[in-house]
Each structure stands twice: as C-alpha cells, then as structure tokens.
N, CA, C, O and the ligand as a Tripos MOL2 file, in Angstrom:
@<TRIPOS>MOLECULE
protein
  293   291    74     0     0
PROTEIN
NO_CHARGES

@<TRIPOS>ATOM
      1 N         -80.7990   36.1770  146.4810 N.3       1 MET1
      2 CA        -79.9040   37.4120  146.3580 C.3       1 MET1
      3 C         -80.4480   38.7450  147.1000 C.2       1 MET1
      4 O         -81.5020   39.3080  146.8060 O.2       1 MET1
      5 N         -79.7230   39.0710  147.9130 N.am      2 THR2
      6 CA        -80.1580   40.2270  148.7490 C.3       2 THR2
      7 C         -79.9880   41.4350  148.1320 C.2       2 THR2
      8 O         -78.8500   41.6710  147.7260 O.2       2 THR2
      9 N         -80.9320   42.3490  147.9420 N.am      3 ARG3
     10 CA        -80.9760   43.5890  147.2670 C.3       3 ARG3
     11 C         -81.2100   44.6470  148.2420 C.2       3 ARG3
     12 O         -82.3830   44.7610  148.5960 O.2       3 ARG3
     13 N         -80.2860   45.5190  148.8030 N.am      4 THR4
     14 CA        -80.4450   46.6410  149.6640 C.3       4 THR4
     15 C         -80.9280   47.7260  148.8850 C.2       4 THR4
     16 O         -80.5220   47.8940  147.7350 O.2       4 THR4
     17 N         -81.8310   48.5370  149.4600 N.am      5 ARG5
     18 CA        -82.3080   49.4880  149.0710 C.3       5 ARG5
     19 C         -81.2480   50.8330  149.4090 C.2       5 ARG5
     20 O         -80.7370   50.8190  150.5280 O.2       5 ARG5
     21 N         -81.0000   51.6620  148.7480 N.am      6 LEU6
     22 CA        -80.0340   52.7940  149.0290 C.3       6 LEU6
     23 C         -80.3910   53.5340  150.0160 C.2       6 LEU6
     24 O         -79.5820   54.0040  150.8160 O.2       6 LEU6
     25 N         -81.7980   53.7400  150.0710 N.am      7 SER7
     26 CA        -82.0920   54.6610  151.2970 C.3       7 SER7
     27 C         -81.8280   53.8700  152.7600 C.2       7 SER7
     28 O         -81.5360   54.4700  153.7940 O.2       7 SER7
     29 N         -81.9640   52.6170  152.6690 N.am      8 ILE8
     30 CA        -81.9080   51.9350  153.9080 C.3       8 ILE8
     31 C         -80.2710   51.7860  154.0940 C.2       8 ILE8
     32 O         -79.8250   52.0140  155.2180 O.2       8 ILE8
     33 N         -79.4860   51.4650  153.1830 N.am      9 CYS9
     34 CA        -78.1340   51.6700  153.2130 C.3       9 CYS9
     35 C         -77.6390   52.8820  153.9250 C.2       9 CYS9
     36 O         -76.7710   52.7970  154.7930 O.2       9 CYS9
     37 N         -78.1740   53.9900  153.5710 N.am     10 LEU10
     38 CA        -77.8640   55.3450  154.0690 C.3      10 LEU10
     39 C         -78.0800   55.4760  155.5870 C.2      10 LEU10
     40 O         -77.2350   55.9490  156.3470 O.2      10 LEU10
     41 N         -79.1060   55.0830  155.9040 N.am     11 ARG11
     42 CA        -79.4800   55.3050  157.1350 C.3      11 ARG11
     43 C         -78.7990   54.2640  158.3960 C.2      11 ARG11
     44 O         -78.7450   54.4960  159.6040 O.2      11 ARG11
     45 N         -78.3430   53.1270  157.6860 N.am     12 LYS12
     46 CA        -77.8220   52.1140  158.6410 C.3      12 LYS12
     47 C         -76.5840   52.3890  158.9670 C.2      12 LYS12
     48 O         -75.9120   53.1700  158.2930 O.2      12 LYS12
     49 N         -76.0940   51.7460  160.1110 N.am     13 ARG13
     50 CA        -74.5250   51.7860  160.5200 C.3      13 ARG13
     51 C         -73.9080   50.7260  159.5560 C.2      13 ARG13
     52 O         -74.5300   49.7030  159.2690 O.2      13 ARG13
     53 N         -72.7770   50.9760  159.1090 N.am     14 ARG14
     54 CA        -72.0190   50.1920  158.3280 C.3      14 ARG14
     55 C         -70.7080   49.5390  159.2380 C.2      14 ARG14
     56 O         -70.1270   49.9600  160.2380 O.2      14 ARG14
     57 N         -70.5550   48.4790  158.5160 N.am     15 TYR15
     58 CA        -69.4020   47.5700  159.5200 C.3      15 TYR15
     59 C         -68.3820   47.1580  158.3840 C.2      15 TYR15
     60 O         -68.8460   46.5060  157.4490 O.2      15 TYR15
     61 N         -67.2370   47.4300  158.3770 N.am     16 PRO16
     62 CA        -66.3250   46.8950  157.4650 C.3      16 PRO16
     63 C         -66.2180   45.3240  157.2200 C.2      16 PRO16
     64 O         -66.0000   44.9270  156.0750 O.2      16 PRO16
     65 N         -66.3390   44.5840  158.0830 N.am     17 THR17
     66 CA        -66.3310   43.4010  158.1310 C.3      17 THR17
     67 C         -67.5820   42.6280  158.9680 C.2      17 THR17
     68 O         -68.3060   43.1050  159.8420 O.2      17 THR17
     69 N         -67.5810   41.3840  158.4420 N.am     18 LEU18
     70 CA        -68.5750   40.6100  159.1920 C.3      18 LEU18
     71 C         -68.4170   40.4910  160.8120 C.2      18 LEU18
     72 O         -69.3370   40.4560  161.6300 O.2      18 LEU18
     73 N         -67.0500   40.4400  161.0600 N.am     19 GLU19
     74 CA        -66.6970   40.4290  162.5090 C.3      19 GLU19
     75 C         -67.1690   41.4070  163.1270 C.2      19 GLU19
     76 O         -67.7310   41.3010  164.2160 O.2      19 GLU19
     77 N         -66.9920   42.5170  162.4870 N.am     20 ASP20
     78 CA        -67.2800   43.9620  163.1400 C.3      20 ASP20
     79 C         -68.7990   43.8580  163.5310 C.2      20 ASP20
     80 O         -69.2250   44.0970  164.6610 O.2      20 ASP20
     81 N         -69.4960   43.5040  162.5470 N.am     21 ALA21
     82 CA        -71.0060   43.5200  162.7110 C.3      21 ALA21
     83 C         -71.5790   42.6180  163.6690 C.2      21 ALA21
     84 O         -72.5610   42.8660  164.3690 O.2      21 ALA21
     85 N         -70.8420   41.4480  163.6620 N.am     22 ALA22
     86 CA        -71.1670   40.4620  164.8530 C.3      22 ALA22
     87 C         -70.7930   40.8450  166.1600 C.2      22 ALA22
     88 O         -71.5000   40.4960  167.1050 O.2      22 ALA22
     89 N         -69.7480   41.5360  166.3390 N.am     23 GLN23
     90 CA        -69.4750   42.1680  167.7300 C.3      23 GLN23
     91 C         -70.3530   43.3820  168.0510 C.2      23 GLN23
     92 O         -70.5570   43.6040  169.2450 O.2      23 GLN23
     93 N         -70.9030   44.2040  167.1300 N.am     24 ALA24
     94 CA        -71.6880   45.0400  167.3900 C.3      24 ALA24
     95 C         -72.9890   44.4220  167.9270 C.2      24 ALA24
     96 O         -73.4510   44.8240  168.9950 O.2      24 ALA24
     97 N         -73.6180   43.4140  167.1830 N.am     25 ALA25
     98 CA        -74.6730   42.6890  167.7410 C.3      25 ALA25
     99 C         -74.6640   42.0960  169.0590 C.2      25 ALA25
    100 O         -75.6750   42.0550  169.7600 O.2      25 ALA25
    101 N         -73.4830   41.6110  169.4260 N.am     26 VAL26
    102 CA        -73.1180   41.0530  170.7960 C.3      26 VAL26
    103 C         -72.9830   42.2200  171.7610 C.2      26 VAL26
    104 O         -73.2860   42.0380  172.9410 O.2      26 VAL26
    105 N         -72.5570   43.3860  171.3510 N.am     27 SER27
    106 CA        -72.4920   44.3550  172.2960 C.3      27 SER27
    107 C         -73.8650   44.9710  172.7000 C.2      27 SER27
    108 O         -74.1570   45.5920  173.7230 O.2      27 SER27
    109 N         -74.6030   44.6470  171.6630 N.am     28 ARG28
    110 CA        -76.2100   45.2620  172.0710 C.3      28 ARG28
    111 C         -76.9640   44.1150  172.6500 C.2      28 ARG28
    112 O         -78.1800   44.0930  172.8350 O.2      28 ARG28
    113 N         -76.1590   43.2130  172.9030 N.am     29 ALA29
    114 CA        -76.8350   41.7950  173.4250 C.3      29 ALA29
    115 C         -78.2610   41.5910  172.7610 C.2      29 ALA29
    116 O         -79.2860   41.4520  173.4290 O.2      29 ALA29
    117 N         -78.2240   41.5870  171.5540 N.am     30 ASP30
    118 CA        -79.4400   41.4800  170.7620 C.3      30 ASP30
    119 C         -79.3190   40.3910  169.7380 C.2      30 ASP30
    120 O         -78.9840   40.7270  168.6020 O.2      30 ASP30
    121 N         -79.5440   39.1570  169.9930 N.am     31 LEU31
    122 CA        -79.1690   38.1580  169.1600 C.3      31 LEU31
    123 C         -80.2050   38.0720  167.8570 C.2      31 LEU31
    124 O         -80.0270   37.3080  166.9090 O.2      31 LEU31
    125 N         -81.1260   38.8390  167.9660 N.am     32 ALA32
    126 CA        -82.0660   38.6970  166.7520 C.3      32 ALA32
    127 C         -81.0830   39.7340  165.5760 C.2      32 ALA32
    128 O         -81.2130   39.5770  164.3620 O.2      32 ALA32
    129 N         -80.4090   40.4620  165.9920 N.am     33 LEU33
    130 CA        -79.6980   41.1250  165.0670 C.3      33 LEU33
    131 C         -78.8040   40.2520  163.9120 C.2      33 LEU33
    132 O         -77.9770   39.4760  164.3920 O.2      33 LEU33
    133 N         -78.8890   40.3050  162.6370 N.am     34 ARG34
    134 CA        -77.9710   39.3350  161.9720 C.3      34 ARG34
    135 C         -77.3910   40.1930  160.8770 C.2      34 ARG34
    136 O         -78.0980   40.8220  160.0900 O.2      34 ARG34
    137 N         -76.1220   40.1920  160.8600 N.am     35 PRO35
    138 CA        -75.3040   40.7690  159.8200 C.3      35 PRO35
    139 C         -75.5220   40.4940  158.4350 C.2      35 PRO35
    140 O         -75.5900   39.3440  158.0020 O.2      35 PRO35
    141 N         -75.6190   41.3870  157.8200 N.am     36 TYR36
    142 CA        -75.5530   40.8580  156.1360 C.3      36 TYR36
    143 C         -74.6770   41.8930  155.2670 C.2      36 TYR36
    144 O         -74.5180   43.0900  155.5050 O.2      36 TYR36
    145 N         -74.2150   41.2350  154.3360 N.am     37 ARG37
    146 CA        -73.4740   42.1350  153.5020 C.3      37 ARG37
    147 C         -74.1860   43.0850  152.4160 C.2      37 ARG37
    148 O         -75.0330   42.5410  151.7070 O.2      37 ARG37
    149 N         -73.9480   44.3290  152.2360 N.am     38 CYS38
    150 CA        -74.7090   45.0970  151.2870 C.3      38 CYS38
    151 C         -74.0480   45.2570  150.1540 C.2      38 CYS38
    152 O         -72.8500   45.5020  150.0160 O.2      38 CYS38
    153 N         -75.0800   45.0750  149.1270 N.am     39 ASP39
    154 CA        -74.5110   45.1540  147.8230 C.3      39 ASP39
    155 C         -74.4160   46.6200  147.3660 C.2      39 ASP39
    156 O         -74.0620   46.8210  146.2040 O.2      39 ASP39
    157 N         -74.6900   47.6330  148.1420 N.am     40 ARG40
    158 CA        -74.7030   49.0070  147.8870 C.3      40 ARG40
    159 C         -73.4560   49.5660  148.1710 C.2      40 ARG40
    160 O         -72.9130   50.2830  147.3300 O.2      40 ARG40
    161 N         -72.8480   49.2930  149.4250 N.am     41 CYS41
    162 CA        -71.7480   49.9540  149.9340 C.3      41 CYS41
    163 C         -70.6770   48.8230  150.0150 C.2      41 CYS41
    164 O         -69.5090   49.2130  150.0150 O.2      41 CYS41
    165 N         -70.8970   47.4970  150.0830 N.am     42 GLY42
    166 CA        -70.0050   46.4290  150.1460 C.3      42 GLY42
    167 C         -69.5790   46.2000  151.5270 C.2      42 GLY42
    168 O         -68.7460   45.3290  151.7800 O.2      42 GLY42
    169 N         -70.1150   46.9490  152.4530 N.am     43 GLN43
    170 CA        -69.6990   46.6160  153.8290 C.3      43 GLN43
    171 C         -71.1090   45.9210  154.4740 C.2      43 GLN43
    172 O         -72.0430   45.4200  153.8490 O.2      43 GLN43
    173 N         -70.9380   46.0630  155.9250 N.am     44 PHE44
    174 CA        -72.0890   44.9060  156.4670 C.3      44 PHE44
    175 C         -73.0620   45.8090  157.4260 C.2      44 PHE44
    176 O         -72.6680   46.7730  158.0810 O.2      44 PHE44
    177 N         -74.0860   45.4360  157.3970 N.am     45 HIS45
    178 CA        -75.1490   46.1870  158.2890 C.3      45 HIS45
    179 C         -75.8320   44.9930  158.9880 C.2      45 HIS45
    180 O         -75.7250   43.8160  158.6460 O.2      45 HIS45
    181 N         -76.5560   45.4820  160.0300 N.am     46 LEU46
    182 CA        -77.2440   44.6660  160.9160 C.3      46 LEU46
    183 C         -78.7650   44.6800  160.6780 C.2      46 LEU46
    184 O         -79.3750   45.7470  160.6090 O.2      46 LEU46
    185 N         -79.3110   43.6030  160.5660 N.am     47 THR47
    186 CA        -80.9090   43.6150  160.4130 C.3      47 THR47
    187 C         -81.4170   42.8250  161.4650 C.2      47 THR47
    188 O         -80.8860   41.8330  161.9640 O.2      47 THR47
    189 N         -82.7770   43.4940  161.8340 N.am     48 SER48
    190 CA        -83.4240   42.8620  162.8840 C.3      48 SER48
    191 C         -84.3580   41.9600  162.3570 C.2      48 SER48
    192 O         -85.0760   41.4160  163.1960 O.2      48 SER48
    193 N         -84.5450   41.6400  161.0960 N.am     49 ARG49
    194 CA        -85.5410   40.8680  160.5940 C.3      49 ARG49
    195 C         -85.2530   39.6150  160.8900 C.2      49 ARG49
    196 O         -84.1250   39.1280  160.8040 O.2      49 ARG49
    197 N         -86.5980   38.8380  161.3740 N.am     50 THR50
    198 CA        -86.1510   37.5200  162.0770 C.3      50 THR50
    199 C         -87.0380   36.4490  161.1440 C.2      50 THR50
    200 O         -86.8100   35.2390  161.1220 O.2      50 THR50
    201 N         -87.9260   37.0100  160.4980 N.am     51 LYS51
    202 CA        -88.7900   36.2500  159.7050 C.3      51 LYS51
    203 C         -88.1410   35.3280  158.5640 C.2      51 LYS51
    204 O         -87.2740   35.8240  157.8440 O.2      51 LYS51
    205 N         -88.4520   34.2970  158.4250 N.am     52 GLY52
    206 CA        -87.6760   33.3660  157.3370 C.3      52 GLY52
    207 C         -86.2660   32.8150  157.9920 C.2      52 GLY52
    208 O         -85.5730   33.4570  158.7830 O.2      52 GLY52
    209 N         -86.0260   31.6770  157.5650 N.am     53 LYS53
    210 CA        -84.7620   31.2660  158.2260 C.3      53 LYS53
    211 C         -83.8860   31.1310  157.3310 C.2      53 LYS53
    212 O         -82.8930   30.5030  157.6970 O.2      53 LYS53
    213 N         -83.8940   31.6070  155.9610 N.am     54 ARG54
    214 CA        -82.7920   31.6140  155.0970 C.3      54 ARG54
    215 C         -82.5530   33.0780  155.0060 C.2      54 ARG54
    216 O         -83.1840   33.8290  154.2630 O.2      54 ARG54
    217 N         -81.3410   33.5260  156.0320 N.am     55 ILE55
    218 CA        -80.7700   34.4960  155.5840 C.3      55 ILE55
    219 C         -79.5310   34.7370  154.8370 C.2      55 ILE55
    220 O         -78.5660   33.9940  155.0200 O.2      55 ILE55
    221 N         -79.4850   35.6120  154.0980 N.am     56 ALA56
    222 CA        -78.3730   35.8820  152.9890 C.3      56 ALA56
    223 C         -77.1850   36.0220  153.7370 C.2      56 ALA56
    224 O         -77.0870   37.0060  154.4710 O.2      56 ALA56
    225 N         -76.2130   35.1570  153.6700 N.am     57 ARG57
    226 CA        -74.8720   35.2280  154.2950 C.3      57 ARG57
    227 C         -73.8090   35.4410  153.1140 C.2      57 ARG57
    228 O         -73.9080   34.9090  152.0090 O.2      57 ARG57
    229 N         -72.8120   36.2700  153.5020 N.am     58 PRO58
    230 CA        -71.8690   36.5710  152.6440 C.3      58 PRO58
    231 C         -71.0950   35.2860  152.3380 C.2      58 PRO58
    232 O         -70.7730   34.4480  153.1810 O.2      58 PRO58
    233 N         -70.8030   35.2310  150.8570 N.am     59 GLY59
    234 CA        -70.1940   33.9730  150.4920 C.3      59 GLY59
    235 C         -68.5660   34.0480  150.5070 C.2      59 GLY59
    236 O         -67.9030   35.0510  150.2430 O.2      59 GLY59
    237 N         -68.1770   33.0400  150.7970 N.am     60 GLY60
    238 CA        -66.4330   33.0570  150.6210 C.3      60 GLY60
    239 C         -66.0870   33.6830  151.9670 C.2      60 GLY60
    240 O         -64.8680   33.7610  152.1190 O.2      60 GLY60
    241 N         -66.8260   34.1660  153.0180 N.am     61 VAL61
    242 CA        -66.2430   34.8440  154.1040 C.3      61 VAL61
    243 C         -66.0510   33.8490  155.2400 C.2      61 VAL61
    244 O         -67.0520   33.2160  155.5760 O.2      61 VAL61
    245 N         -64.9380   33.6290  155.8610 N.am     62 ASN62
    246 CA        -64.8080   32.4640  156.8430 C.3      62 ASN62
    247 C         -64.3010   33.0190  158.0970 C.2      62 ASN62
    248 O         -63.2510   32.6160  158.5980 O.2      62 ASN62
    249 N         -65.0360   33.9490  158.6200 N.am     63 VAL63
    250 CA        -64.8370   34.5330  160.0950 C.3      63 VAL63
    251 C         -65.8800   34.2310  160.8870 C.2      63 VAL63
    252 O         -66.2940   35.0430  161.7140 O.2      63 VAL63
    253 N         -66.5030   32.8470  160.6980 N.am     64 LEU64
    254 CA        -67.6290   32.6270  161.3770 C.3      64 LEU64
    255 C         -67.1500   31.8860  162.6620 C.2      64 LEU64
    256 O         -67.8570   30.9560  163.0490 O.2      64 LEU64
    257 N         -66.1090   32.1750  163.3120 N.am     65 GLN65
    258 CA        -65.8710   31.4930  164.3600 C.3      65 GLN65
    259 C         -66.3860   32.1560  165.6950 C.2      65 GLN65
    260 O         -66.2160   31.6780  166.8170 O.2      65 GLN65
    261 N         -66.9220   33.1180  165.4540 N.am     66 HIS66
    262 CA        -67.4450   34.1170  166.6040 C.3      66 HIS66
    263 C         -68.5240   33.1820  167.1820 C.2      66 HIS66
    264 O         -69.2020   32.5080  166.4060 O.2      66 HIS66
    265 N         -68.7040   33.1170  168.4660 N.am     67 PRO67
    266 CA        -69.8380   32.3470  169.1290 C.3      67 PRO67
    267 C         -71.2740   32.6690  168.6520 C.2      67 PRO67
    268 O         -72.2090   31.8690  168.6880 O.2      67 PRO67
    269 N         -71.3370   34.0930  168.1500 N.am     68 LEU68
    270 CA        -72.8360   34.5110  167.6760 C.3      68 LEU68
    271 C         -73.0470   33.7710  166.3270 C.2      68 LEU68
    272 O         -74.2020   33.5240  165.9790 O.2      68 LEU68
    273 N         -72.0430   33.4190  165.5810 N.am     69 ALA69
    274 CA        -72.2380   32.6600  164.3610 C.3      69 ALA69
    275 C         -73.1620   31.4230  164.4660 C.2      69 ALA69
    276 O         -73.9270   31.0430  163.5790 O.2      69 ALA69
    277 N         -72.9930   30.8830  165.6060 N.am     70 LEU70
    278 CA        -73.8270   29.6830  165.8060 C.3      70 LEU70
    279 C         -75.1150   29.9590  165.6720 C.2      70 LEU70
    280 O         -75.8160   29.0060  165.3340 O.2      70 LEU70
    281 N         -75.7890   31.2830  165.8850 N.am     71 THR71
    282 CA        -77.1280   31.2450  165.8560 C.3      71 THR71
    283 C         -77.5330   31.8530  164.2590 C.2      71 THR71
    284 O         -78.6280   32.3610  164.0210 O.2      71 THR71
    285 N         -76.5890   31.7190  163.3750 N.am     72 TRP72
    286 CA        -76.8050   32.0980  162.1180 C.3      72 TRP72
    287 C         -77.2330   31.1020  161.2780 C.2      72 TRP72
    288 O         -77.8240   31.3090  160.2190 O.2      72 TRP72
    289 N         -76.9440   30.0110  161.7320 N.am     73 LYS73
    290 CA        -77.1140   28.5740  160.8910 C.3      73 LYS73
    291 C         -78.7320   28.2030  160.9490 C.2      73 LYS73
    292 O         -79.1520   27.1820  160.4040 O.2      73 LYS73
    293 ZN        -74.8090   49.5030  152.5680 Zn       74 ZN74
@<TRIPOS>BOND
     1     1     2 1
     2     2     3 1
     3     3     4 2
     4     3     5 am
     5     5     6 1
     6     6     7 1
     7     7     8 2
     8     7     9 am
     9     9    10 1
    10    10    11 1
    11    11    12 2
    12    11    13 am
    13    13    14 1
    14    14    15 1
    15    15    16 2
    16    15    17 am
    17    17    18 1
    18    18    19 1
    19    19    20 2
    20    19    21 am
    21    21    22 1
    22    22    23 1
    23    23    24 2
    24    23    25 am
    25    25    26 1
    26    26    27 1
    27    27    28 2
    28    27    29 am
    29    29    30 1
    30    30    31 1
    31    31    32 2
    32    31    33 am
    33    33    34 1
    34    34    35 1
    35    35    36 2
    36    35    37 am
    37    37    38 1
    38    38    39 1
    39    39    40 2
    40    39    41 am
    41    41    42 1
    42    42    43 1
    43    43    44 2
    44    43    45 am
    45    45    46 1
    46    46    47 1
    47    47    48 2
    48    47    49 am
    49    49    50 1
    50    50    51 1
    51    51    52 2
    52    51    53 am
    53    53    54 1
    54    54    55 1
    55    55    56 2
    56    55    57 am
    57    57    58 1
    58    58    59 1
    59    59    60 2
    60    59    61 am
    61    61    62 1
    62    62    63 1
    63    63    64 2
    64    63    65 am
    65    65    66 1
    66    66    67 1
    67    67    68 2
    68    67    69 am
    69    69    70 1
    70    70    71 1
    71    71    72 2
    72    71    73 am
    73    73    74 1
    74    74    75 1
    75    75    76 2
    76    75    77 am
    77    77    78 1
    78    78    79 1
    79    79    80 2
    80    79    81 am
    81    81    82 1
    82    82    83 1
    83    83    84 2
    84    83    85 am
    85    85    86 1
    86    86    87 1
    87    87    88 2
    88    87    89 am
    89    89    90 1
    90    90    91 1
    91    91    92 2
    92    91    93 am
    93    93    94 1
    94    94    95 1
    95    95    96 2
    96    95    97 am
    97    97    98 1
    98    98    99 1
    99    99   100 2
   100    99   101 am
   101   101   102 1
   102   102   103 1
   103   103   104 2
   104   103   105 am
   105   105   106 1
   106   106   107 1
   107   107   108 2
   108   107   109 am
   109   109   110 1
   110   110   111 1
   111   111   112 2
   112   111   113 am
   113   113   114 1
   114   114   115 1
   115   115   116 2
   116   115   117 am
   117   117   118 1
   118   118   119 1
   119   119   120 2
   120   119   121 am
   121   121   122 1
   122   122   123 1
   123   123   124 2
   124   123   125 am
   125   125   126 1
   126   126   127 1
   127   127   128 2
   128   127   129 am
   129   129   130 1
   130   130   131 1
   131   131   132 2
   132   131   133 am
   133   133   134 1
   134   134   135 1
   135   135   136 2
   136   135   137 am
   137   137   138 1
   138   138   139 1
   139   139   140 2
   140   139   141 am
   141   141   142 1
   142   142   143 1
   143   143   144 2
   144   143   145 am
   145   145   146 1
   146   146   147 1
   147   147   148 2
   148   147   149 am
   149   149   150 1
   150   150   151 1
   151   151   152 2
   152   151   153 am
   153   153   154 1
   154   154   155 1
   155   155   156 2
   156   155   157 am
   157   157   158 1
   158   158   159 1
   159   159   160 2
   160   159   161 am
   161   161   162 1
   162   162   163 1
   163   163   164 2
   164   163   165 am
   165   165   166 1
   166   166   167 1
   167   167   168 2
   168   167   169 am
   169   169   170 1
   170   170   171 1
   171   171   172 2
   172   171   173 am
   173   173   174 1
   174   174   175 1
   175   175   176 2
   176   175   177 am
   177   177   178 1
   178   178   179 1
   179   179   180 2
   180   179   181 am
   181   181   182 1
   182   182   183 1
   183   183   184 2
   184   183   185 am
   185   185   186 1
   186   186   187 1
   187   187   188 2
   188   187   189 am
   189   189   190 1
   190   190   191 1
   191   191   192 2
   192   191   193 am
   193   193   194 1
   194   194   195 1
   195   195   196 2
   196   195   197 am
   197   197   198 1
   198   198   199 1
   199   199   200 2
   200   199   201 am
   201   201   202 1
   202   202   203 1
   203   203   204 2
   204   203   205 am
   205   205   206 1
   206   206   207 1
   207   207   208 2
   208   207   209 am
   209   209   210 1
   210   210   211 1
   211   211   212 2
   212   211   213 am
   213   213   214 1
   214   214   215 1
   215   215   216 2
   216   215   217 am
   217   217   218 1
   218   218   219 1
   219   219   220 2
   220   219   221 am
   221   221   222 1
   222   222   223 1
   223   223   224 2
   224   223   225 am
   225   225   226 1
   226   226   227 1
   227   227   228 2
   228   227   229 am
   229   229   230 1
   230   230   231 1
   231   231   232 2
   232   231   233 am
   233   233   234 1
   234   234   235 1
   235   235   236 2
   236   235   237 am
   237   237   238 1
   238   238   239 1
   239   239   240 2
   240   239   241 am
   241   241   242 1
   242   242   243 1
   243   243   244 2
   244   243   245 am
   245   245   246 1
   246   246   247 1
   247   247   248 2
   248   247   249 am
   249   249   250 1
   250   250   251 1
   251   251   252 2
   252   251   253 am
   253   253   254 1
   254   254   255 1
   255   255   256 2
   256   255   257 am
   257   257   258 1
   258   258   259 1
   259   259   260 2
   260   259   261 am
   261   261   262 1
   262   262   263 1
   263   263   264 2
   264   263   265 am
   265   265   266 1
   266   266   267 1
   267   267   268 2
   268   267   269 am
   269   269   270 1
   270   270   271 1
   271   271   272 2
   272   271   273 am
   273   273   274 1
   274   274   275 1
   275   275   276 2
   276   275   277 am
   277   277   278 1
   278   278   279 1
   279   279   280 2
   280   279   281 am
   281   281   282 1
   282   282   283 1
   283   283   284 2
   284   283   285 am
   285   285   286 1
   286   286   287 1
   287   287   288 2
   288   287   289 am
   289   289   290 1
   290   290   291 1
   291   291   292 2
@<TRIPOS>SUBSTRUCTURE
     1 MET1         2 RESIDUE 1 A MET
     2 THR2         6 RESIDUE 1 A THR
     3 ARG3        10 RESIDUE 1 A ARG
     4 THR4        14 RESIDUE 1 A THR
     5 ARG5        18 RESIDUE 1 A ARG
     6 LEU6        22 RESIDUE 1 A LEU
     7 SER7        26 RESIDUE 1 A SER
     8 ILE8        30 RESIDUE 1 A ILE
     9 CYS9        34 RESIDUE 1 A CYS
    10 LEU10       38 RESIDUE 1 A LEU
    11 ARG11       42 RESIDUE 1 A ARG
    12 LYS12       46 RESIDUE 1 A LYS
    13 ARG13       50 RESIDUE 1 A ARG
    14 ARG14       54 RESIDUE 1 A ARG
    15 TYR15       58 RESIDUE 1 A TYR
    16 PRO16       62 RESIDUE 1 A PRO
    17 THR17       66 RESIDUE 1 A THR
    18 LEU18       70 RESIDUE 1 A LEU
    19 GLU19       74 RESIDUE 1 A GLU
    20 ASP20       78 RESIDUE 1 A ASP
    21 ALA21       82 RESIDUE 1 A ALA
    22 ALA22       86 RESIDUE 1 A ALA
    23 GLN23       90 RESIDUE 1 A GLN
    24 ALA24       94 RESIDUE 1 A ALA
    25 ALA25       98 RESIDUE 1 A ALA
    26 VAL26      102 RESIDUE 1 A VAL
    27 SER27      106 RESIDUE 1 A SER
    28 ARG28      110 RESIDUE 1 A ARG
    29 ALA29      114 RESIDUE 1 A ALA
    30 ASP30      118 RESIDUE 1 A ASP
    31 LEU31      122 RESIDUE 1 A LEU
    32 ALA32      126 RESIDUE 1 A ALA
    33 LEU33      130 RESIDUE 1 A LEU
    34 ARG34      134 RESIDUE 1 A ARG
    35 PRO35      138 RESIDUE 1 A PRO
    36 TYR36      142 RESIDUE 1 A TYR
    37 ARG37      146 RESIDUE 1 A ARG
    38 CYS38      150 RESIDUE 1 A CYS
    39 ASP39      154 RESIDUE 1 A ASP
    40 ARG40      158 RESIDUE 1 A ARG
    41 CYS41      162 RESIDUE 1 A CYS
    42 GLY42      166 RESIDUE 1 A GLY
    43 GLN43      170 RESIDUE 1 A GLN
    44 PHE44      174 RESIDUE 1 A PHE
    45 HIS45      178 RESIDUE 1 A HIS
    46 LEU46      182 RESIDUE 1 A LEU
    47 THR47      186 RESIDUE 1 A THR
    48 SER48      190 RESIDUE 1 A SER
    49 ARG49      194 RESIDUE 1 A ARG
    50 THR50      198 RESIDUE 1 A THR
    51 LYS51      202 RESIDUE 1 A LYS
    52 GLY52      206 RESIDUE 1 A GLY
    53 LYS53      210 RESIDUE 1 A LYS
    54 ARG54      214 RESIDUE 1 A ARG
    55 ILE55      218 RESIDUE 1 A ILE
    56 ALA56      222 RESIDUE 1 A ALA
    57 ARG57      226 RESIDUE 1 A ARG
    58 PRO58      230 RESIDUE 1 A PRO
    59 GLY59      234 RESIDUE 1 A GLY
    60 GLY60      238 RESIDUE 1 A GLY
    61 VAL61      242 RESIDUE 1 A VAL
    62 ASN62      246 RESIDUE 1 A ASN
    63 VAL63      250 RESIDUE 1 A VAL
    64 LEU64      254 RESIDUE 1 A LEU
    65 GLN65      258 RESIDUE 1 A GLN
    66 HIS66      262 RESIDUE 1 A HIS
    67 PRO67      266 RESIDUE 1 A PRO
    68 LEU68      270 RESIDUE 1 A LEU
    69 ALA69      274 RESIDUE 1 A ALA
    70 LEU70      278 RESIDUE 1 A LEU
    71 THR71      282 RESIDUE 1 A THR
    72 TRP72      286 RESIDUE 1 A TRP
    73 LYS73      290 RESIDUE 1 A LYS
    74 ZN74       293 GROUP 0 **** ****
C-alpha cells in the first residue's frame, strides 16, 4: 500500500489518468519515471524512484497498452 505524503502530493505534477502520466514520462524520454496513483488526490504522479522492483500499480486500471507499460512489469 503506497501512502503518499501530502507535501509530496502538493509539489508534484498531477495527471488525471495513468495514460497521461505515461505520456508525460515518454515526453521526458525518461523511462525511469514510473506513474503511481496517489491516495491523497486520487490522481497520478510520476516517481523517479527505481529502487525495488515492486512498484505499486493502480489496481483495476487497464490502460497498460502503452509501450512504456512494458517497462513497468
Ligand atoms: Zn497526489
């Protein structure tokens, strides 16, 4: 369970959908960025955290047809 601090939420850019977040990561050409759903605002942020292979992914969302999604597995 990912718990996002409010202070982090406030200073991060928000994306309404996982797809938007993915496109933002692609536009930055930074595959280290991974989208995650924020439980504060209910939207998506990008994190550059790469430690650990288990990244909390939003459940029930099936928009992972984006090519970048392949890097999230
Ligand atoms: Zn947030």
